[in-house]
C-alpha positions as CSV (number, residue, x, y, z in Angstrom):
1,M,-18.9,-6.5,-28.2
2,T,-19.2,-9.3,-25.7
3,S,-17.4,-9.6,-22.4
4,P,-15.1,-12.5,-21.8
5,P,-16.5,-15.4,-19.8
6,P,-15.8,-15.4,-16.0
7,L,-12.7,-17.3,-14.8
8,L,-13.0,-20.9,-13.8
9,P,-13.0,-21.1,-10.0
10,E,-9.6,-23.0,-10.0
11,E,-8.0,-20.2,-12.1
12,A,-9.4,-17.5,-9.8
13,L,-7.9,-19.4,-6.8
14,A,-4.6,-19.7,-8.6
15,R,-4.5,-16.0,-9.4
16,V,-5.5,-15.0,-5.9
17,L,-2.8,-17.2,-4.4
18,R,-0.2,-15.8,-6.8
19,Q,-1.2,-12.2,-6.0
20,A,-1.2,-12.8,-2.3
21,R,2.4,-14.2,-2.4
22,L,3.6,-11.4,-4.6
23,H,1.9,-8.6,-2.7
24,G,2.8,-10.0,0.7
25,T,6.5,-10.4,-0.2
26,W,6.6,-6.9,-1.7
27,M,5.0,-5.3,1.3
28,L,7.4,-7.1,3.7
29,V,10.4,-6.0,1.7
30,V,9.4,-2.4,0.9
31,G,7.7,-1.7,4.3
32,G,10.7,-3.2,6.1
33,S,13.2,-1.3,4.0
34,F,11.4,2.0,4.6
35,A,11.2,1.2,8.4
36,L,14.9,0.7,8.5
37,V,15.6,3.9,6.6
38,G,13.2,5.8,8.9
39,A,14.8,4.3,12.0
40,A,18.3,5.1,10.8
41,G,17.2,8.7,10.1
42,G,15.6,9.1,13.6
43,E,12.0,9.1,12.3
44,Q,10.3,7.1,15.0
45,L,6.8,7.6,13.7
46,G,7.7,6.8,10.1
47,A,9.6,3.7,11.2
48,L,6.6,2.5,13.2
49,A,4.2,3.2,10.4
50,W,6.3,1.3,7.9
51,L,6.7,-1.6,10.3
52,L,2.9,-1.8,10.6
53,I,2.6,-1.7,6.8
54,A,5.2,-4.5,6.5
55,G,3.1,-6.4,8.9
56,T,0.2,-6.2,6.5
57,G,2.4,-8.1,4.1
58,A,2.7,-10.8,6.6
59,L,-1.1,-10.9,6.8
60,A,-1.3,-11.3,3.0
61,L,1.2,-14.2,3.2
62,H,-0.8,-15.8,6.0
63,G,-4.0,-15.5,4.1
64,G,-2.4,-17.0,1.0
65,A,-1.1,-19.9,3.1
66,L,-4.5,-20.5,4.6
67,L,-6.0,-20.6,1.1
68,G,-3.3,-22.9,-0.1
69,A,-4.2,-25.2,2.8
70,G,-7.8,-25.2,1.6
71,E,-9.2,-22.8,4.2
72,A,-11.6,-20.2,2.8
73,R,-11.0,-17.9,5.8
74,G,-7.7,-16.9,4.1
75,L,-9.7,-14.5,2.0
76,T,-10.8,-12.7,5.2
77,W,-7.1,-12.3,6.1
78,L,-6.4,-11.0,2.6
79,V,-9.2,-8.4,2.5
80,G,-8.6,-7.4,6.1
81,G,-4.9,-7.0,5.6
82,Q,-5.4,-4.7,2.6
83,L,-7.9,-2.6,4.5
84,L,-5.5,-2.4,7.4
85,C,-2.7,-1.4,5.0
86,L,-4.9,1.3,3.4
87,G,-5.8,2.6,6.9
88,F,-2.1,2.8,8.0
89,L,-1.1,4.6,4.8
90,L,-4.0,7.1,5.0
91,A,-3.3,7.7,8.6
92,L,0.4,8.3,7.9
93,C,-0.5,10.8,5.1
94,A,-3.0,12.6,7.3
95,W,-0.4,12.9,10.1
96,Q,2.2,14.2,7.7
97,L,-0.2,16.7,6.1
98,T,-1.3,18.1,9.5
99,H,2.2,18.1,11.0
100,V,4.2,19.8,8.3
101,D,8.0,20.3,9.0
102,L,9.7,22.0,6.0
103,A,13.1,22.5,7.8
104,P,14.7,19.3,6.5
105,L,13.5,20.1,2.9
106,H,15.3,23.5,2.8
107,A,18.6,21.7,2.4
108,A,17.4,20.2,-0.9
109,V,16.7,23.6,-2.5
110,T,19.5,24.4,-4.9
111,S,20.6,27.9,-6.1
112,E,19.1,27.2,-9.5
113,L,15.8,26.4,-8.0
114,R,15.9,29.5,-5.9
115,T,16.5,31.5,-9.1
116,S,13.6,29.8,-10.9
117,L,11.3,30.4,-7.9
118,A,12.3,34.1,-7.8
119,Q,11.3,34.4,-11.5
120,T,7.9,32.9,-10.9
121,G,7.3,35.0,-7.8
122,M,6.9,31.9,-5.5
123,T,8.7,31.9,-2.2
124,E,10.8,28.9,-1.2
125,D,8.4,28.0,1.6
126,E,5.4,28.2,-0.7
127,F,7.1,25.9,-3.2
128,L,8.2,23.4,-0.5
129,L,4.7,23.3,1.1
130,L,3.1,22.8,-2.3
131,S,5.5,20.0,-3.1
132,Y,5.0,18.4,0.3
133,R,1.2,18.5,0.0
134,L,1.3,17.1,-3.5
135,T,3.6,14.3,-2.5
136,Y,1.4,13.1,0.4
137,G,-1.7,13.6,-1.6
138,L,-0.3,11.4,-4.4
139,V,0.7,8.8,-1.8
140,A,-2.9,8.8,-0.4
141,L,-4.3,8.4,-3.9
142,L,-1.9,5.5,-4.6
143,A,-2.9,3.9,-1.3
144,L,-6.6,4.1,-2.3
145,A,-5.7,2.6,-5.7
146,Y,-3.3,-0.2,-4.7
147,P,-4.3,-1.7,-1.3
148,G,-7.9,-0.5,-1.8
149,G,-8.1,-2.1,-5.2
150,L,-6.6,-5.3,-3.9
151,A,-9.1,-5.5,-1.1
152,L,-11.8,-5.1,-3.7
153,Y,-10.1,-7.7,-6.0
154,Y,-10.0,-10.3,-3.2
155,H,-13.5,-9.6,-2.1
156,R,-14.9,-10.0,-5.6
157,R,-13.1,-13.4,-6.0
158,R,-14.6,-14.7,-2.8
159,A,-17.4,-16.8,-4.5
160,A,-15.1,-18.3,-7.1
161,V,-12.3,-19.1,-4.6
162,T,-14.8,-20.7,-2.2
163,A,-16.2,-22.8,-5.0
164,A,-12.7,-23.9,-6.0
165,L,-11.8,-24.8,-2.4
166,N,-15.1,-26.7,-2.0
167,A,-14.4,-28.6,-5.3
168,E,-11.0,-29.5,-4.0
169,S,-12.3,-30.9,-0.7
170,D,-14.9,-33.1,-2.5
C-alpha cells in the first residue's frame, strides 16, 4: 500500500493557520474559564496555572497572526507556546501529585460508595488517593498527547510552511 503524497505547501500553511486559530481560541476560553473557577473557589495556585495556560493560547493566536502576515517566525511562537503549555500542565500535575489534599474530596463520597468500598476492603482514603493519582496521571498523559503532539505537528510543518510563505512573497 502506498502512502499519500505530501501536502502542497499552501495547504500545509492553511491547515497550520486553521489549527493555530482553533487551538489558541480554545486554550484562551478553557484556560480562562478554569482560572475563574479556581479563583472563585479560592485556589490561588490553580487559578495562576490556568491563567498561564490561557496565555499559551494567546501565544498560539499571535503565532498564527504572524504566519498570516507572511512571517515564518510565527512557527517558533506556535511550537514554543505548545511546549510552554505542556510544561505548565506537567508542572501543575507534579505539584498536585506531590501535595495531595484529600479533605475536599471526602464530601463527594456517598453512602453507597462507602458501602461498596467496605465490600471491596478498600478504605475511603485509599480510594480517594487512587482516584486522585489516576486523575492527575491522566491529565499528564493528555498534556503529552495534545500540546506535545501539536508542538510536533507545527515543527514537522516548518519546511512546507516556510516554502509556502516564500512562494507568497515572490
